[in-house]
Every structure is written in structure tokens, then in C-alpha cells.
N, C-alpha and C positions, 0 to 999 in steps of 0.2 A: 600260746596264751589262750585261755578260755574265759568265758563269762564268769566262771567261778573263781577266777584268779585275780582278785582285786589289787594285790601288790604289783603284779606284772602290768596290769592296766594302768595303775598310777605311774609306774616307771615309764611306760610308753608315753603317757600324757605329758610327763615332765620333759621327756626327750623331744617330743614334737614341739612343745612350747619353746624349748631352748633353741631348737633349730630355726623356727620361724622368727624368734626374737633376734637371732644373729643375722638372719637374712635382711631384716628391717634395719638394724643398727649399722650393718656394713654398707647399706645403700644398694644391695643387690635387689631388694624390693624397694623401689624408690617411693618417696612420698606421693600419695595419690593413686598408687597401684591398687587395683581391685584385689581383694583377698578371696578368691574363689575357692570354696571348700573342695569341690570336685577336682579342680586343677591342682591345688596344693596337695591333695591326697595322692594324686597320681605322681606328682613331683617327688614326694617323700616316700612313696611306696607303702603307705599305711591306709587304714580305713578312714572314713570320713569323721567318725565320732571324735577321736582325739584331736583332729584338725579343727573341728568346730569348737571344741572346748578351748583349744589354744588360741584361736581367733578371739574368743570372748575374753580370755585373759589379757590379750594385747589391748583390747578396748578398755578394760579396767585399768591397765597401766598407762593409758593415754597414748599408746603407740599406734592405735588404729581407731577409726570412728565408724559407727554404724550408719549406714545410708538407707533410709526408708525404701523398701521394695527393691533394694539392690545389694543387700548383704553388707559387706564392710570393705574399707579401703585403708591403706596406710595413711596415718595422719600427716598433715603438713604443719610446719611451724615457720613463721616469718621472723624478721629481725625484732620487731616489737615483742612478739610472744616469747621468743627465747630470752630476751632481756628480763621479762617478767618472771619466767621460770627460774633464771639464774639468781635474781634478787631474792626470791624466797629460799632458794637452795643455799645461798650464802649464809643466811641465819641458821638454817637447820644443820648445815655442815659444821658450823661453829659449835653448835650444841653437841653434835656427835663427837667431834674431836676433843672437846673439853672433857666429856665423860670418858672417852677412850684413854685420855692421858692418865687417869687414875686406875686403869685396869690393864693396860698392856703389860705383857711379860717380855722377858729377854728373847724368848722364842718368837713372839709376835714382831718384835723390832727387827729380828734377823730376817723374817719373812718380808717385811716391808722394804728393807734394804735390798733384798734379792729382787723385788719387783722393780725398784728404781734401777738396778743394774740391768735388768732385762729391757726396760724402756730405753735406757741410754744406749744399749747395744743395738736395739732396733733402729734408733735414730742414726747411729754411726754407720751401720752396715748397709741398710737398704731402705730406710725411711718408709716402711710399709704402713700406710695410714690405717688400714683395717686392723693390723696387729696393734698399732699404737692405741686405737680406740679400745680394743680388747684389754690391753694392759691398764689403760686409764680407768675403765670400769672396774677391773679387778682391784686396783689400788683403793679406790673410794669405797667399794663394797667391803673390803677388809677393815678399813677404819670405822665405818659406820656400824659394822657388826660388832666391833669391839666396844662400842658404846654401851652395850647391854640393854638398850632400849629398842625393843622390837617394833613398836609403833613408829618411832622416829626412823629406824632403818628402812622400814617398808615404804614410808612416804618419800624418803630420799632416793630410794631405788627408782621410784616412778619419775621423780623430777629429773634425775640424772639421765634416765633413758630418753625422756622427752627432749632434753637439751641436745642429745646426740642425734636427734632427727634433723637438726638444722643442717642444711647442706651448703652453707656459705663457706668462705675460706677459713673460718675460725678453727676448724679441726684439721683442715688440709695443709695449712701453712706450716712449713718446717720451723720457721722462727717462732711462731706461737707455741708450737709443741715443745720446743726447747725451753721457752720461758716457763711453760707449765711444769716441765720436769724440775726446774730449779725451785718452783713453788712447792712441788711435792716433797723435795728434799727438806725445805723449811718446816713442812708439816711433820715429817718424821723426826727432825731434830727437836721440835717442840714436844713431841710425844716422848722422846728420850729424856727430856728434862723433867717430865712428870708434872709440869705446871699447867693446869687447866686453862688459865687465862691466855698463856702463850699459845697453846694449841688452838684455842678458839680464834685468836687473832690471825694465826697463820692460815687456818682453813678458810675463814671469811675472806682474807686478802686474796687467796687463790681464786675464789669464785668471782669476787668483785673485779679482779684483774681480767678475767674472761670477758666480763661486760665491757670494760674499757677497751680491750683489744677488738671486740666486735664492733664497737661504735667508731673505731678509728679506721677500720678496713673499708 
């Protein structure tokens, strides 16, 4: 790659951002961890420039916070904050699902059912929580992208990522994850019906259910 190759530079930047985002969401970079540009550059084997840009993107997404005179660190989120994030997300997820219900194709529904099958297999075979998080993010990203509303999808992406920063038992509990899978199925069934109101209700109920389970733990 050279400085005159902007396409390659953009691809590298996307790759670095994707890797750092995954390290944060998987918990490998725990909340509060300093995001040292030199250290991350060495870890990923890339120059500092794309790392610096990726850290700024994480700050924009709410996954990191800038610390005066100290760079940035992975953001932390407590019980009250995650409930606030989920409350807003419930409304927006409902909007996205309602819009998606009028746009999904047979191919889209087949993809969604394949995602559910992969999530069920993961729970049955090895209950890999990192993989389950990945599958959950993939599922919700697919639904919100089918809404056709880029502004809504972008905001939901930030809110969902912030919610997954939470390190309580909400995401680690196998029972909670099995309940979430059942709720994902209801969302897909509502999308198959083609009724926006049903899709809105199923999507909102899923996120509100997360809040209920969090408060019970």
C-alpha cells in the first residue's frame, strides 16, 4: 500500500476498526482499558495512523471515551446506564422491524432463519458466549439494515454496541441467551407475516425483556 492508494488505505482502516471493535465487544479489551495507539499498533502489526482513526471511531460509537491528557480508554457502562440505552433501543428497534416487515424478501427470511439455526447450534454445542454475541449483533444488524433507514440503522448500531459493553450476567447467562433466541424467532415470524405492527411489538418486547432480565439478576 502507498500513500497514493486511497482504496487500500480505506480497506486497512476498516479492517483495523473491525478488529478493535471485536476486541472491545468480546471483552478482550475490558471496560476501562487504555487504548494506547502505539501499543495497539504493535499488537495489530499496522501503522499508527489507522489505529488512531479506529480509536476515534470507537469514541464516536460510544465504545470508548477520550481522557484529557491520557488518550482514550474503553468505555464502561453500569446497570442504570445499560437500562437507559436499552429503553431507547427498544423504541428504535421497533421502528426498524416495522419498516423491515414491508421490505424483507424470501432470501432475507432464509438468511435470518439460518442465523437462528447458527445461534441455536452454538448454544447446543459449546455455549461460546463470544460467538453468541457475534451472532446476536449480526442478527440485529441484518434486521435494522432491511429497514431502509440509514440514520435509524446507524443510531441502532451505536446503541447495540454500547449495550454489549455491559459485563454483568445479562449476556453470559445461558438461560438468558436461550430466552433471547426465542424472542429472535418471534421477530422473524413477525417479519414473515409482513405485518409492521406485529414486527414492532416483537422487536420492542425483545429489548424490554432484556431490561426485565437485567433487573432480576
